[in-house]
C-alpha positions, 0 to 999 in steps of 0.5 A: 583614361587620363581624360577621365581622371582629369574630369573626376579631379576637376569635378572634385575641385569644383565640389570643394570650391563650391562647398567653400563658397557655400560654407563661407556664405553660410558663415556670412549669413550667420554673422549678419544675423548676429552682429549689432543692429543699426539702431542706437535707441530703444524702440516700441514696435507694434505688430498690427493684427493681420500684418504679414511678415513682409510688411513687418520686415519692411517696416523694421528696415524703414525705421532703421531697426534692421539693415536688410528686410530680405534677410529677416524673411530668409531667416524666418523661411529657414526657421519655419517661423513665417507665421509665428510673429505675435500681434502686439507691441514690443520693446526692442533694445538699442543695437539689437541683432536681427536674431534678437529682433525676431526672437523678441517678436516671436517669444518676447512679451508684448508691452502692457498698458494699464487703466485703473477704474475705481470703485464707486464711480457711476457707469457715466463716469467710468465710460468718460475715463475709458473714452479719455484713455490715449492708448485705447482705440475705437469708438464708444459702444452705441448701446447703453451700458447699464448702471452697476454692470462694470467691475471696477479694477485695474486692467492691463491691455495691449496697444490696439485693444478697443474701448468696446472690448475693454467694457465687454471685459469689465462686464464679463469680469463682474458676471464671473465674480457674481457667479463665483460669490453667489453660491457662497452667500449667507443663508436667509439674505433678504436678496433674491437676485444677483442684480439685487446683490449689486444694487445693495453693494453699490449703496454700501460702496458709496457709504464708506471708503474704508475697506474694513467697514464695508461688512459692517455697513452691509450687515447694517443694511441687511438688518434694516431690510430684515426688520422692514426698515428703509435704508435711509442712505444719503448717496441714494438721494443724490443719485436721484437728484444728479445721477451721482454727480457731486452737488454744488450751490450757485457759487460753485461750491460743494454742498450738502443735501437740501431738505426738499431733496431729502423729501423728494420721492424718486426711484432711488431715494431710500428715505422715501421708498421701501427696499432697494433702489430701482438700479445700482447707484454706482459700480461696486468693487469686489469687496462691496459685493462680497460684504453684502453676500456675507455680511457681519451680524452686528445688530447695528441699525444706525450709523453716522460719519465720525468726521474722520473718514469712518463711522460711528454705529448704534444698535438703538436710536438713543445711542445713535442720537448720542453719536450724531451729537458727538459728530455735531460737536466735532463739526463745530470744533473743526469750524472754529479751528478753521476760523481761527487758523489753528 
């Protein structure tokens, strides 16, 4: 009887001691998870697509962000978050604890980068910007990207995004925009397709950098098309000559169009051809496309630069000639000021 009581007492003692050890071990584990980490600097940590938990944990230790990769893996196993770590690049604060690091990789927002691709650039010009971006990865696509098929905008992306993915995203953005705006277009437009809308919008985009003028210029071109008049847009000549690249003289200075270029017939020169150019002459933005599909009805059929970034509009040739004369006077005054140093 005494032997049985002794064994029971020993069992109880071992149980208590085991519980104490287990409790102590758990407290130690929790302390290790919550104590400040070893790194004194902020880190940008990239989790690659398809990377395993073990690989992430090992790199965290190797980079001095956590002290022990085994504790990281154990916490993930106990929490059931072994497959919850996101792909992306994350900001990890100095002295971040192991728990904070894991929380950031699971629930945190990964770092975004941005690239601004302006309206009015040709596809070749936009592709050069995409190719030169230092964060995007991968080669440029081998297949040709059509002129006017990209929607200019500021695009946010994660590190690891490929150049091909961004280009595809820009193409989809334009398709989605046209699908949205086309059903809302004005009636009786001399535009038979979404592609024709993009072509005319590209001309509008190149004619003005002032947002408020786009509906006016779109309305002017729509009126000319309805009346069977040629668009007579200088940017369409330039595209036929240089595919939209600036024109330079032999001294390397920017120049205006030569008479021979105005008279040269190309598939884009709207001084020499009826209707629209063969293709877009740039990649128009949302506002230019919207302006073409819902233009202002002003009755204007002529316009000329005012020398101050905008344009002067006219309904008659006589009025237009007056505007041209006013612009020529402005030009002469500016040249005189430049010569006299005023």
